[in-house]
Backbone bond lengths (Angstrom), bond angles and torsions (degrees), N, CA, C in turn:
res aa  C-N    CA-C-N  psi(-1)  N-CA   C-N-CA  omega(-1)  CA-C   N-CA-C  phi
1 M - - - 1.477 - - 1.612 105.81 -
2 E 1.294 116.31 -36.39 1.420 115.10 178.79 1.558 117.44 -65.29
3 T 1.376 117.85 -28.02 1.327 123.41 177.29 1.549 104.82 -72.90
4 A 1.276 119.92 -44.87 1.544 123.41 177.71 1.462 111.83 -51.85
5 I 1.390 112.32 -47.40 1.417 118.11 -174.47 1.574 108.61 -71.16
6 N 1.248 115.52 -39.47 1.557 114.11 -179.27 1.418 114.25 -73.66
7 T 1.391 119.17 -23.10 1.481 121.36 -175.69 1.505 111.55 -94.48
8 N 1.302 120.46 -20.71 1.478 121.90 -176.22 1.538 110.88 -100.29
9 P 1.304 117.49 117.16 1.461 119.44 177.06 1.497 120.46 -43.81
10 Q 1.364 112.87 -45.49 1.614 115.60 -175.87 1.478 103.96 -75.57
11 L 1.275 126.19 -32.46 1.469 121.36 -178.40 1.454 111.45 -76.89
12 A 1.352 117.57 -32.18 1.481 118.94 174.01 1.533 110.43 -67.70
13 L 1.310 119.71 -44.72 1.405 120.49 174.84 1.581 112.11 -55.72
14 L 1.247 116.40 -47.22 1.430 123.72 179.91 1.589 109.07 -56.32
15 A 1.328 112.23 -46.79 1.477 118.79 -179.60 1.496 108.24 -55.93
16 D 1.373 115.77 -49.59 1.446 117.99 -170.59 1.510 105.92 -68.16
17 L 1.291 125.28 -40.20 1.412 125.53 -177.87 1.567 108.07 -62.19
18 A 1.387 117.73 -43.03 1.451 123.41 -177.98 1.520 107.66 -62.94
19 N 1.377 120.77 -46.26 1.335 124.33 176.09 1.507 114.57 -57.36
20 L 1.321 116.72 -42.63 1.483 122.30 -177.84 1.550 108.00 -68.74
21 S 1.428 118.47 -40.99 1.369 119.98 175.71 1.578 113.92 -62.47
22 K 1.293 114.99 -35.38 1.531 117.18 178.26 1.436 115.38 -77.54
23 H 1.435 115.21 -40.51 1.559 115.48 -169.90 1.565 108.57 -110.76
24 A 1.206 118.81 -8.07 1.626 126.10 -175.02 1.535 109.91 72.56
25 K 1.187 121.40 -13.63 1.551 123.70 174.24 1.505 107.30 -151.20
26 L 1.376 113.41 158.19 1.537 119.62 177.04 1.554 106.18 -85.16
27 T 1.250 117.28 133.47 1.444 121.88 173.48 1.547 116.83 -94.22
28 K 1.376 109.45 -9.08 1.525 122.64 -179.20 1.457 106.18 -124.48
29 P 1.365 116.34 164.26 1.583 112.71 171.92 1.523 110.13 -62.55
30 P 1.320 113.20 154.55 1.442 115.41 -177.97 1.480 109.58 -68.79
31 R 1.290 115.72 144.16 1.479 123.92 178.26 1.572 107.70 -68.65
32 S 1.331 113.61 -34.72 1.477 119.77 -171.02 1.443 116.06 -88.65
33 G 1.401 114.33 3.39 1.502 121.86 175.88 1.585 112.99 89.22
34 A 1.273 120.30 -11.48 1.455 121.41 177.91 1.664 102.35 -153.01
35 V 1.387 107.76 146.82 1.563 113.84 173.97 1.546 110.83 -71.18
36 P 1.215 120.60 109.10 1.523 112.06 173.06 1.509 121.64 -80.14
37 T 1.278 114.67 159.34 1.400 119.75 -172.79 1.496 103.63 -135.89
38 L 1.413 114.22 150.90 1.411 120.38 173.99 1.411 113.80 -93.10
39 G 1.378 119.90 138.02 1.499 120.86 -178.91 1.531 106.42 -89.37
40 K 1.369 114.49 -159.91 1.466 116.21 -174.89 1.500 111.41 -81.53
41 L 1.245 115.43 133.52 1.542 122.04 179.00 1.605 107.99 -72.26
42 S 1.202 120.69 130.37 1.483 124.60 -178.25 1.492 111.90 -145.74
43 G 1.233 121.78 172.23 1.409 132.82 168.33 1.454 105.71 -108.84
44 V 1.334 111.13 140.75 1.573 118.47 178.07 1.555 106.05 -129.70
45 S 1.398 114.38 126.05 1.369 121.64 176.01 1.587 111.11 -96.13
46 G 1.247 118.04 130.53 1.515 123.14 178.72 1.404 113.92 -149.23
47 A 1.366 119.27 -169.51 1.467 124.16 -177.83 1.532 108.43 -55.71
48 A 1.363 117.67 -38.14 1.500 118.36 -173.17 1.531 110.97 -83.60
49 G 1.412 113.13 1.00 1.545 115.21 178.53 1.483 109.70 108.14
50 W 1.207 118.48 -158.56 1.499 124.06 -178.60 1.476 110.13 -89.37
51 M 1.429 114.17 135.58 1.441 119.99 -177.97 1.494 109.47 -141.98
52 L 1.291 115.61 149.23 1.388 124.41 178.06 1.533 110.85 -74.80
53 S 1.427 115.94 135.09 1.418 115.78 175.37 1.608 107.52 -124.59
54 L 1.364 116.45 129.60 1.342 122.71 174.92 1.456 108.91 -146.82
55 P 1.364 110.97 100.89 1.600 118.48 -176.89 1.519 107.62 -72.22
56 V 1.367 108.13 140.94 1.610 115.98 173.04 1.603 98.85 -109.47
57 V 1.315 115.33 125.09 1.396 121.96 177.56 1.503 103.34 -96.12
58 H 1.387 121.98 123.69 1.476 121.88 -170.14 1.594 99.84 -141.19
59 G 1.377 114.33 102.45 1.474 113.83 -175.40 1.540 110.77 62.04
60 A 1.261 114.76 -134.79 1.480 121.99 178.83 1.548 112.17 -79.84
61 Q 1.334 116.38 -9.28 1.493 119.21 -176.95 1.500 110.83 -91.98
62 V 1.374 110.25 152.11 1.501 122.11 171.49 1.465 106.39 -119.61
63 L 1.227 120.68 105.99 1.528 129.64 -171.94 1.416 109.99 -99.52
64 D 1.309 120.87 148.04 1.490 128.04 169.06 1.379 109.90 -74.39
65 G 1.336 121.39 122.13 1.500 122.46 -176.63 1.563 113.39 -59.87
66 I 1.385 112.04 -36.46 1.434 115.16 -177.66 1.534 109.24 -66.05
67 A 1.397 109.04 -40.62 1.563 112.00 178.87 1.528 115.80 -62.55
68 V 1.326 109.81 -36.98 1.491 121.10 177.02 1.485 105.94 -61.89
69 A 1.308 128.03 -50.24 1.396 130.93 -176.22 1.501 107.24 -65.66
70 L 1.283 123.71 -43.95 1.429 122.57 177.47 1.505 113.82 -68.17
71 A 1.320 119.50 -29.87 1.430 115.40 177.63 1.558 108.04 -79.08
72 A 1.215 122.52 -26.08 1.532 125.80 175.48 1.377 104.89 -67.77
73 I 1.309 127.46 -45.86 1.422 130.34 -178.90 1.512 110.17 -56.83
74 A 1.277 116.23 -51.88 1.358 125.14 -176.76 1.550 106.90 -65.83
75 A 1.298 124.33 -44.46 1.468 131.11 176.51 1.645 108.09 -53.12
76 W 1.316 111.36 -49.71 1.484 116.72 -179.27 1.568 108.69 -64.53
77 R 1.362 123.31 -37.54 1.317 123.62 -177.17 1.429 111.05 -70.59
78 R 1.336 127.00 -38.86 1.327 131.48 165.90 1.496 119.28 -54.37
79 T 1.437 110.43 -45.81 1.441 112.50 -176.21 1.575 109.49 -76.75
80 L 1.265 122.09 -34.15 1.434 126.20 174.31 1.580 112.47 -63.31
81 A 1.340 112.96 -40.75 1.522 119.69 175.94 1.547 111.82 -65.43
82 A 1.334 116.71 -32.54 1.411 118.11 178.91 1.489 114.83 -69.95
83 V 1.313 116.63 -24.14 1.480 120.85 175.53 1.526 114.97 -107.10
84 N 1.371 110.09 18.44 1.512 119.72 170.50 1.483 109.22 70.44
85 L 1.207 116.97 35.59 1.559 118.04 175.63 1.505 104.67 -115.82
86 P 1.469 113.90 140.33 1.400 116.47 -173.46 1.613 112.40 -70.63
């Protein structure tokens, strides 16, 4: 699993976010290549209704937190399926 996390950009970013959440700072170099930070939590109203907005700043990129979470879920599903785990 460590290899999967270290070689998949979505899982590496998730691991960095999880470690930051647990320890408040990374004690090792970031797996994802840059230390991510969370932007300001807010609500956004649009055509689809109200949605949560939590930007993830990762290097020069500002990513949508929901998109980051969905990408990590999909990456875990692919990783687990590759080793025949449901």
